[in-house]
C-alpha positions as CSV (number, residue, x, y, z in Angstrom):
1,M,-67.3,-25.4,-38.2
2,D,-68.0,-29.1,-37.8
3,V,-71.6,-30.2,-36.6
4,Q,-71.8,-33.6,-35.1
5,E,-74.7,-35.9,-36.2
6,K,-77.0,-37.3,-33.5
7,N,-77.7,-41.2,-33.2
8,Q,-81.3,-41.8,-34.3
9,G,-81.5,-45.6,-34.1
10,T,-83.0,-45.8,-30.6
11,Q,-85.1,-42.6,-30.5
12,P,-88.9,-42.6,-30.9
13,A,-90.6,-41.4,-34.1
14,V,-91.3,-37.7,-34.3
15,A,-94.4,-36.3,-35.9
16,P,-93.7,-34.5,-39.3
17,Q,-94.8,-31.2,-37.9
18,E,-92.5,-31.5,-34.8
19,E,-89.7,-32.7,-37.0
20,T,-89.9,-29.7,-39.1
21,Q,-89.8,-27.4,-36.1
22,Q,-86.7,-29.3,-34.8
23,H,-84.9,-28.9,-38.1
24,K,-85.7,-25.2,-38.2
25,K,-84.3,-24.8,-34.7
26,E,-81.1,-26.6,-35.5
27,I,-80.7,-24.6,-38.7
28,G,-81.2,-21.4,-36.7
29,V,-78.4,-22.3,-34.2
30,A,-76.0,-23.2,-37.1
31,V,-76.8,-19.9,-38.8
32,S,-76.2,-18.0,-35.6
33,A,-72.8,-19.7,-35.0
34,L,-71.9,-19.0,-38.6
35,A,-72.8,-15.3,-38.1
36,D,-70.6,-15.1,-35.0
37,R,-67.7,-16.7,-36.9
38,F,-68.1,-14.2,-39.8
39,S,-68.2,-11.4,-37.2
40,Q,-65.0,-12.5,-35.5
41,V,-63.2,-13.0,-38.8
42,G,-64.5,-9.8,-40.2
43,S,-63.3,-7.8,-37.1
44,A,-59.8,-9.3,-37.5
45,V,-59.7,-8.7,-41.2
46,V,-61.0,-5.2,-40.8
47,S,-58.4,-4.5,-38.1
48,N,-55.6,-5.9,-40.2
49,T,-56.9,-4.2,-43.4
50,Q,-57.0,-0.9,-41.6
51,A,-53.4,-1.4,-40.5
52,F,-52.4,-2.3,-44.0
53,A,-54.3,0.7,-45.4
54,Q,-52.4,3.0,-43.1
55,S,-49.3,2.4,-45.1
56,F,-51.1,3.7,-48.2
57,R,-52.4,6.9,-46.6
58,G,-51.7,9.9,-48.7
59,K,-50.9,7.7,-51.7
60,R,-53.0,7.3,-54.9
61,V,-54.3,3.7,-55.4
62,S,-55.5,2.6,-58.8
63,R,-59.0,0.9,-59.3
64,S,-57.3,-2.4,-60.2
65,M,-55.4,-2.3,-56.9
66,L,-58.6,-1.7,-54.9
67,K,-60.3,-4.6,-56.7
68,V,-57.4,-6.8,-55.7
69,L,-57.6,-5.7,-52.1
70,L,-61.4,-6.3,-52.0
71,I,-61.2,-9.7,-53.5
72,G,-58.3,-10.7,-51.1
73,T,-60.4,-9.6,-48.2
74,I,-63.5,-11.6,-49.2
75,A,-61.3,-14.6,-49.9
76,S,-59.6,-14.4,-46.5
77,V,-63.0,-14.2,-44.8
78,S,-64.4,-17.2,-46.7
79,L,-61.3,-19.3,-46.2
80,A,-61.3,-18.7,-42.4
81,V,-65.0,-19.6,-42.2
82,C,-64.9,-22.6,-44.4
83,T,-61.7,-24.1,-43.0
84,G,-62.4,-23.4,-39.3
85,L,-59.1,-21.4,-38.8
86,T,-58.8,-19.6,-35.5
87,V,-58.9,-15.8,-35.6
88,A,-55.6,-14.1,-34.6
89,D,-57.1,-11.0,-32.9
90,N,-54.7,-10.7,-29.9
91,R,-51.9,-8.1,-30.4
92,I,-48.6,-8.5,-28.6
93,A,-45.5,-6.3,-28.4
94,V,-42.3,-8.2,-27.9
95,Y,-39.3,-6.3,-26.3
96,E,-35.9,-8.0,-26.7
97,G,-32.9,-6.0,-25.9
98,E,-33.2,-2.8,-28.0
99,D,-35.5,-4.4,-30.5
100,V,-39.3,-4.1,-30.4
101,Y,-41.7,-5.9,-32.8
102,Y,-45.4,-6.6,-32.9
103,R,-47.4,-9.8,-33.6
104,Y,-51.0,-11.0,-33.7
105,T,-51.9,-14.3,-32.1
106,P,-55.0,-16.3,-31.4
107,Y,-53.5,-17.5,-28.1
108,S,-53.6,-15.9,-24.7
109,E,-51.2,-18.2,-22.7
110,L,-47.5,-17.4,-22.7
111,D,-46.2,-20.9,-23.5
112,E,-48.6,-21.1,-26.5
113,I,-47.6,-17.7,-27.8
114,L,-43.9,-18.4,-27.5
115,E,-44.4,-21.7,-29.4
116,E,-46.5,-20.1,-32.1
117,Q,-44.0,-17.2,-32.5
118,K,-41.1,-19.6,-32.4
119,I,-39.5,-17.7,-29.5
120,T,-37.0,-20.0,-27.6
121,L,-35.8,-19.2,-24.1
122,G,-32.5,-20.4,-22.5
123,K,-32.6,-21.6,-18.9
124,D,-31.1,-18.4,-17.6
125,D,-33.1,-16.0,-19.8
126,I,-35.8,-13.9,-18.2
127,C,-39.3,-13.5,-19.8
128,V,-41.9,-11.2,-18.4
129,F,-45.5,-11.4,-19.8
130,S,-48.0,-8.6,-18.9
131,G,-51.1,-10.5,-19.8
132,F,-53.9,-9.1,-22.1
133,N,-55.8,-6.0,-21.3
134,S,-59.4,-5.2,-22.3
135,K,-58.2,-4.2,-25.7
136,N,-56.6,-7.6,-26.3
137,E,-53.1,-6.0,-26.1
138,A,-50.1,-7.5,-24.1
139,S,-46.4,-7.2,-23.9
140,I,-43.6,-9.7,-23.6
141,M,-40.2,-8.6,-22.3
142,I,-37.3,-10.9,-22.9
143,K,-33.9,-10.5,-21.3
144,R,-31.2,-12.8,-22.7
145,A,-28.6,-14.2,-20.4
146,F,-25.0,-13.2,-20.8
147,N,-21.6,-14.2,-19.5
148,V,-19.7,-12.4,-16.7
149,T,-16.2,-13.4,-15.6
150,V,-15.2,-13.1,-11.9
151,T,-11.6,-13.4,-10.9
152,A,-10.6,-13.8,-7.2
153,D,-8.1,-15.8,-5.2
154,G,-6.2,-16.8,-8.3
155,K,-9.2,-18.3,-10.0
156,T,-11.5,-17.1,-12.8
157,E,-15.1,-18.3,-13.0
158,T,-17.8,-17.5,-15.6
159,V,-21.3,-16.8,-14.3
160,V,-24.4,-16.5,-16.5
161,M,-27.1,-13.9,-15.7
162,A,-29.7,-11.9,-17.5
163,E,-29.9,-9.0,-15.1
164,G,-28.5,-7.7,-11.9
165,T,-25.5,-5.7,-10.4
166,V,-21.9,-6.5,-9.8
167,K,-22.9,-7.5,-6.3
168,D,-25.4,-10.0,-7.7
169,A,-22.7,-11.5,-10.0
170,L,-20.3,-12.0,-7.0
171,K,-23.0,-13.6,-5.0
172,K,-23.8,-15.9,-8.0
173,A,-20.1,-16.8,-8.1
174,N,-20.1,-17.5,-4.3
175,I,-17.4,-14.8,-3.8
176,T,-17.3,-13.1,-0.4
177,Y,-15.4,-9.9,0.2
178,S,-14.5,-7.5,3.0
179,E,-14.7,-3.7,3.0
180,D,-10.9,-3.7,2.6
181,D,-10.8,-5.8,-0.6
182,L,-10.4,-4.0,-3.9
183,I,-13.0,-4.5,-6.6
184,N,-12.4,-3.0,-10.1
185,V,-16.0,-1.9,-10.6
186,A,-18.6,-0.5,-8.2
187,L,-20.8,-3.1,-6.5
188,S,-23.9,-1.1,-7.6
189,E,-23.0,-1.0,-11.2
190,Q,-25.2,-3.0,-13.6
191,A,-23.6,-6.1,-15.0
192,I,-23.2,-6.1,-18.8
193,P,-22.2,-8.9,-21.3
194,D,-18.6,-10.0,-21.2
195,M,-17.9,-7.8,-18.1
196,G,-14.8,-8.8,-16.2
197,I,-14.9,-8.4,-12.4
198,V,-11.6,-8.6,-10.5
199,V,-11.4,-8.9,-6.7
200,N,-8.0,-8.2,-5.1
201,R,-7.6,-9.4,-1.5
202,V,-6.3,-6.9,1.0
203,T,-4.7,-8.1,4.2
204,F,-2.7,-6.4,7.0
205,E,0.2,-7.4,9.2
206,T,0.8,-5.5,12.5
207,F,4.1,-5.4,14.4
208,T,5.9,-3.2,16.9
209,E,9.4,-1.7,16.9
210,T,11.3,0.9,19.0
211,E,12.8,4.1,17.7
212,E,15.0,6.9,19.2
213,I,13.5,10.3,19.8
214,P,16.3,12.8,19.0
215,F,16.9,15.5,21.6
216,E,16.5,19.1,20.8
217,T,19.2,21.8,21.2
218,K,18.1,25.0,22.8
219,R,20.3,28.1,22.5
220,P,20.0,31.9,22.8
221,D,18.6,33.7,19.8
222,G,21.2,35.1,17.4
223,D,24.8,34.2,16.7
224,C,27.4,33.9,19.4
225,P,29.4,37.1,19.8
226,S,33.1,37.0,18.9
227,N,34.2,37.6,22.5
228,Q,32.0,34.8,23.8
229,R,31.7,31.1,23.3
230,E,29.1,28.4,23.4
231,V,28.9,26.6,26.7
232,V,26.9,23.4,27.1
233,M,25.0,23.8,30.3
234,Q,23.0,20.6,29.9
235,S,23.9,17.6,27.8
236,G,21.2,16.3,25.5
237,K,19.9,12.7,25.6
238,N,17.8,10.9,23.1
239,G,14.5,9.4,24.2
240,E,12.8,6.3,23.0
241,K,9.3,5.4,21.6
242,E,7.5,2.3,20.6
243,L,5.8,2.3,17.2
244,T,2.9,0.1,16.3
245,R,3.1,-0.3,12.5
246,Q,0.9,-2.0,9.9
247,T,1.9,-3.4,6.5
248,R,-0.7,-3.6,3.8
249,F,-0.6,-6.5,1.3
250,V,-2.7,-6.8,-1.9
251,D,-3.0,-10.4,-3.1
252,G,0.1,-11.2,-0.9
253,V,2.3,-8.5,-2.3
254,E,3.5,-5.8,0.1
255,K,2.4,-2.3,-0.8
256,E,3.1,0.1,2.0
257,T,3.8,0.3,5.8
258,T,2.2,2.9,8.0
259,T,2.5,3.9,11.7
260,I,-0.9,3.5,13.4
261,K,0.2,4.2,17.0
262,E,3.2,5.8,18.9
263,T,3.9,5.3,22.6
264,V,6.7,7.3,24.3
265,L,8.8,5.1,26.5
266,T,11.4,7.7,27.5
267,E,11.2,11.4,27.1
268,P,14.3,13.1,25.5
269,V,16.4,15.5,27.4
270,D,17.1,18.8,25.7
271,E,20.7,20.1,25.2
272,V,21.0,23.6,26.7
273,I,23.6,25.9,25.3
274,E,24.4,29.4,26.7
275,Y,26.8,32.1,25.4
276,R,29.6,32.7,28.0
277,A,32.7,34.9,27.9
278,K,35.9,33.3,26.7
279,V,37.3,32.7,30.2
280,S,40.9,31.6,30.5
281,W,42.5,29.5,33.3
282,G,46.1,29.7,33.7
283,G,46.6,31.1,30.1
284,S,44.3,28.6,28.4
285,V,40.7,29.2,27.4
286,L,38.4,26.9,29.5
287,K,36.6,24.3,27.5
288,Y,33.8,24.4,30.0
289,D,33.1,27.3,32.3
290,S,32.1,25.9,35.7
291,S,32.4,29.3,37.3
292,D,29.9,32.1,37.5
293,L,32.4,34.5,36.0
294,Q,30.9,36.8,33.4
295,L,33.0,39.2,31.3
296,D,31.9,42.4,29.5
297,E,32.4,43.1,25.8
298,N,36.0,44.2,26.6
299,G,36.8,41.0,28.5
300,I,36.7,42.5,32.0
301,P,34.9,40.8,34.8
302,L,31.5,42.2,35.4
303,N,31.6,41.6,39.1
304,Y,34.8,42.0,41.2
305,K,35.8,43.5,44.5
306,Y,38.7,45.6,43.4
307,K,41.6,45.8,40.9
308,V,45.3,45.8,41.6
309,T,47.9,46.7,38.9
310,G,51.4,45.5,39.1
311,K,54.3,43.5,37.8
312,A,53.8,39.8,37.0
313,T,56.5,37.2,36.5
314,A,56.3,33.5,35.7
315,Y,57.7,30.3,37.1
316,S,57.5,26.5,36.7
317,A,58.3,23.4,38.7
318,L,61.4,22.8,36.6
319,G,60.4,19.1,36.3
320,R,60.0,18.6,40.0
321,P,56.9,16.9,41.3
322,T,54.2,19.5,42.3
323,K,50.5,19.8,42.9
324,L,50.5,23.2,41.2
325,V,48.7,23.6,37.9
326,P,48.3,26.5,35.5
327,G,45.9,28.9,37.2
328,C,47.8,28.7,40.5
329,V,49.6,31.9,41.4
330,A,51.9,33.1,44.2
331,M,51.2,36.3,46.0
332,D,51.7,38.0,49.3
333,L,49.6,35.8,51.5
334,S,49.2,38.6,54.1
335,R,47.3,40.6,51.5
336,F,45.8,37.8,49.3
337,P,45.1,34.6,51.4
338,K,45.2,31.2,49.8
339,G,42.1,30.4,47.8
340,T,41.5,34.0,46.8
341,K,39.9,34.0,43.3
342,L,41.4,36.3,40.8
343,Y,41.2,37.2,37.1
344,I,44.5,38.4,35.5
345,R,45.1,40.1,32.2
346,T,47.3,42.8,30.8
347,P,45.6,46.3,30.7
348,S,45.3,46.2,26.9
349,G,43.9,42.6,26.9
350,S,46.8,41.5,24.6
351,Y,47.5,38.6,27.1
352,V,45.0,36.9,29.3
353,Y,46.1,34.6,32.1
354,G,42.5,34.5,33.2
355,Y,40.8,32.8,36.0
356,S,43.1,31.8,38.8
357,K,43.5,31.2,42.5
358,V,46.2,32.1,45.1
359,A,47.9,28.8,45.9
360,D,51.6,29.8,46.8
361,T,53.9,32.5,48.0
362,G,57.4,33.5,46.9
363,A,60.6,35.2,47.9
364,F,59.7,38.2,45.8
365,V,57.3,39.2,48.6
366,H,60.2,40.4,50.8
367,N,63.1,41.0,48.4
368,G,61.9,44.3,47.2
369,S,61.6,43.3,43.6
370,G,58.2,45.0,43.3
371,V,56.5,41.8,41.8
372,L,52.8,41.7,42.5
373,V,52.1,38.2,41.3
374,D,54.1,35.1,40.1
375,L,52.2,33.0,37.5
376,F,52.6,29.2,37.3
377,F,53.1,27.5,34.0
378,N,53.5,23.8,33.2
379,T,56.9,24.2,31.5
380,Y,60.0,26.3,31.9
381,A,59.7,27.3,28.2
382,E,56.2,28.7,28.7
383,S,57.4,30.7,31.7
384,V,60.3,32.1,29.7
385,R,58.0,33.1,26.9
386,F,55.8,35.0,29.3
387,G,58.8,36.8,30.9
388,A,57.5,39.8,32.9
389,K,54.4,41.9,32.2
390,T,52.3,44.6,33.8
391,V,49.0,43.1,34.6
392,D,45.6,44.0,36.1
393,V,44.6,41.6,38.9
394,Y,40.9,41.6,39.5
395,V,40.0,40.3,42.9
396,L,36.6,38.6,42.5
397,E,33.8,38.6,44.8
């Protein structure tokens, strides 16, 4: 330690006895300071020597080695005192990534410690200093900055950060996003070196269109019996609905279209089918049964007033103009007035003229031929093919 000399040129003379006391006092102060220095250096040396000695615990050390250690310790203390070197008695633990190392330093300020330990920090690095406790111990935690790439809207940007989440990286890159956008990693995930974050923009396009609602066909349960046929009692009609649809795009590329709303504009009308007996009209099966005539499983009307059996013949207009059509028959009008509804078939059912009406009369009524009914056909050939047959005539209600 340096001791500065005082300027004696202008000071008054001091008596020899007083001068001696003054010198003794100054020597005492110097000795006290020197003792403090030895104490500080000794404590540091002892501490470091103890740490060094720990490595030899359990090992045998020769006398010559002990002498070397003792001489080295004394020399270190003398050098520190004589040269005025500062004692490094502050212990620090440095945490950097997964590495941890310990150092001794005479400094207590972070900047001085970093300079002494030759620890350099980048502008984006993070350094946390705990400060020294009562045991002169402290920790320094260093987080080195790393690169993270963020790709969005057709551009890729590199951001530098030392800590934080994916959300923090997007904020640092000034990237905004909606809840519909797709991000390849979770926002809460911690960012790591060389991480690549990709944001895919999701947009939607909404439009409307109309669509038919097909009608349903309602029919009796089971198959139609062989002696019956299907009769359409009500024609079906399609309805119409309006669809509100939405197309989803990812970065402008169409992905899928979904229906988000349906509005019925016109309700469909069901087609109604019933099973009806195969009713004939004038020798032909009706395509549509407009009558209420119902036949049993043998083809006989379920409801009729009475039945008359007799001879049936056939006739036609022979090419002359007429209002008659198949289904019109000639009978004795005194017994069967015009408009009487009939159902005509042979007793065995081998031939069915079917549903018919009285619309004419004939000479057979009074000529004693015994003909009960004369059946009208469109052509002469058809009437000839029919010839004459015994028939049952059902007078309907």
